[in-house]
C-alpha positions in Angstrom: -7.5 -50.3 65.9 -10.1 -53.1 65.5 -10.0 -55.6 62.6 -13.4 -53.5 61.7 -12.2 -50.0 61.5 -9.2 -50.9 59.3 -11.2 -51.9 56.5 -13.1 -49.2 56.8 -10.7 -46.6 56.7 -9.2 -48.5 53.7 -12.5 -48.0 52.2 -12.7 -44.6 53.4 -9.4 -43.7 51.8 -10.2 -45.3 48.5 -13.3 -43.4 48.2 -11.5 -40.2 48.8 -8.6 -40.9 46.4 -11.2 -41.9 43.4 -13.1 -38.6 44.4 -10.0 -36.8 44.1 -8.5 -38.2 41.2 -11.4 -37.8 39.5 -11.4 -33.9 40.7 -7.6 -33.7 39.7 -8.7 -35.5 36.3 -10.9 -32.6 35.8 -8.9 -29.7 37.2 -6.1 -30.8 34.3 -8.6 -31.2 31.9 -9.8 -27.7 32.0 -6.7 -26.4 32.5 -5.6 -27.9 29.4 -8.4 -26.4 27.5 -7.6 -23.3 28.9 -4.3 -23.2 27.2 -6.0 -24.5 24.0 -8.6 -21.9 23.9 -5.6 -19.3 24.9 -3.5 -20.1 21.8 -6.2 -20.6 19.5 -6.9 -16.8 20.8 -3.7 -15.9 20.1 -3.2 -18.1 16.7 -6.6 -16.3 15.4 -5.2 -12.6 16.4 -2.1 -13.1 14.8 -3.9 -14.5 11.6 -6.3 -11.0 11.9 -2.8 -8.9 12.2 -1.2 -10.6 9.3 -4.5 -10.6 7.1 -4.7 -7.2 7.7 -1.2 -6.4 6.9 -1.7 -8.1 4.1 -4.8 -6.5 2.7 -2.6 -3.0 3.4 -0.4 -4.0 1.2 -2.4 -5.4 -1.1 -4.1 -2.0 -1.0 -1.2 0.1 -0.8 0.4 -1.9 -4.0 -3.0 -1.1 -6.0 -2.3 2.3 -5.1 1.1 2.4 -6.2 0.1 0.7 -9.6 -2.8 3.2 -10.2 -0.7 6.4 -9.4 2.1 5.0 -11.7 0.4 4.0 -14.2 -1.5 7.8 -14.1 1.6 9.3 -14.1 3.1 7.6 -17.1 0.2 8.5 -18.7 -0.4 12.2 -18.2 3.5 12.6 -18.9 3.0 11.0 -22.5 -0.3 13.1 -22.8 2.2 16.2 -21.8 4.7 14.6 -24.6 1.5 14.5 -26.8 0.1 18.0 -26.6 3.8 19.3 -26.9 4.3 18.0 -30.4 0.9 19.0 -31.3 1.5 22.4 -29.9 4.7 22.5 -32.3 2.9 21.0 -35.4 -0.1 23.5 -34.6 -2.5 20.9 -34.7 -4.0 21.1 -31.0 -7.3 20.1 -31.1 -10.1 19.8 -28.8 -9.8 15.9 -28.2 -6.3 16.8 -27.4 -6.9 19.2 -25.0 -9.5 16.8 -23.3 -7.1 13.7 -23.3 -4.5 15.7 -21.5 -7.1 17.5 -19.0 -8.2 13.7 -18.7 -5.2 12.4 -17.7 -4.3 15.3 -15.1 -7.6 14.8 -13.4 -6.6 10.8 -13.4 -3.5 11.4 -12.2 -5.0 14.1 -9.2 -7.4 11.3 -8.5 -4.9 8.4 -7.3 -2.3 11.4 -6.3 -5.2 12.1 -3.8 -5.4 8.4 -3.0 -1.8 8.1 -2.3 -1.4 10.9 -0.1 -4.1 8.4 2.0 -2.1 5.5 1.7 2.0 6.2 1.3 4.2 6.8 3.7 5.8 10.1 3.8 9.0 9.3 2.5 7.3 7.7 -0.7 4.8 11.0 -0.7 8.0 12.9 -0.6 8.9 11.7 -4.2 5.3 11.5 -5.4 4.7 15.2 -4.6 7.7 16.0 -6.8 6.5 14.4 -9.5 3.0 15.7 -9.0 4.4 19.2 -9.0 6.6 18.8 -11.6 3.7 17.1 -14.1 1.5 20.2 -13.4 4.3 22.6 -14.0 4.6 21.7 -17.1 1.2 21.3 -17.8 0.8 25.0 -16.9 3.4 25.9 -19.3 2.1 24.2 -22.4 -1.7 25.6 -21.2 -0.3 29.0 -21.2 1.6 28.2 -24.9 -1.8 26.9 -26.2 -3.5 30.1 -24.7 -1.1 31.8 -26.5 0.8 33.7 -23.4 4.5 32.5 -23.8 5.9 34.5 -21.0 9.6 33.7 -22.9 8.8 32.8 -26.2 10.9 29.8 -28.3 13.1 29.3 -25.4 10.2 28.4 -22.8 8.9 26.2 -25.5 11.9 24.2 -26.0 12.7 24.0 -22.1 9.2 22.7 -21.2 10.1 19.9 -24.1 13.6 19.1 -22.6 11.7 19.2 -18.9 9.4 16.4 -20.3 12.2 14.5 -21.8 14.1 14.7 -18.4 11.1 13.8 -16.3 11.8 10.0 -16.7 14.4 10.1 -14.4 12.0 11.2 -11.5 9.4 8.6 -13.0 12.0 6.0 -12.4 12.8 7.4 -8.8 9.5 7.3 -7.8 9.1 3.6 -9.0 12.1 2.7 -7.5 11.0 4.2 -4.1 7.4 3.0 -4.5 8.5 -0.8 -5.0 11.0 -0.1 -2.0 8.2 1.0 0.0 6.1 -2.7 -0.6 9.4 -4.9 -0.3 10.4 -5.3 -3.7 14.4 -5.4 -4.0 15.9 -3.8 -6.8 16.4 -7.3 -8.5 12.9 -7.8 -8.7 12.6 -10.8 -6.2 11.1 -10.7 -3.0 7.9 -10.2 -1.4 5.1 -9.2 -3.6 
């Protein structure tokens, strides 16, 4: 090789090297950006899943609170109605309060059927049926249609008083469903 060709080859290799390093740098930058985009997309998807889960838990919790409150109110109105019946002081207002409590409970029960998991629904169904069974007996007694007279009248009061255990069980199952441990601390 002549002395003029060597500098040309060196210059050519320098130019090719410079161009190749620019392309390599650009390629590496694109690869890094792609990785960063993928990471960001995964992170956004994870955040969306977390927010969806959180919204679901919040909605279920609100459903449980409304159902439990409606169940307590319905139970309380059944007890008040029984006492009014016993005292012979049933009024249209007491009938209306009982029917309102029943309607509110039914509305919250219907919502729970769409939101609550099956294990919770099993307990909720027992509470719902129990409350409505007592309602039916009291309404029959109020209408003057006793099937078993005084015995049935006293039995329904015993059921009303014993029903606290079923309400407590429903509360326990609902709390467990949303991750609240028995000691009251945990995911809220």
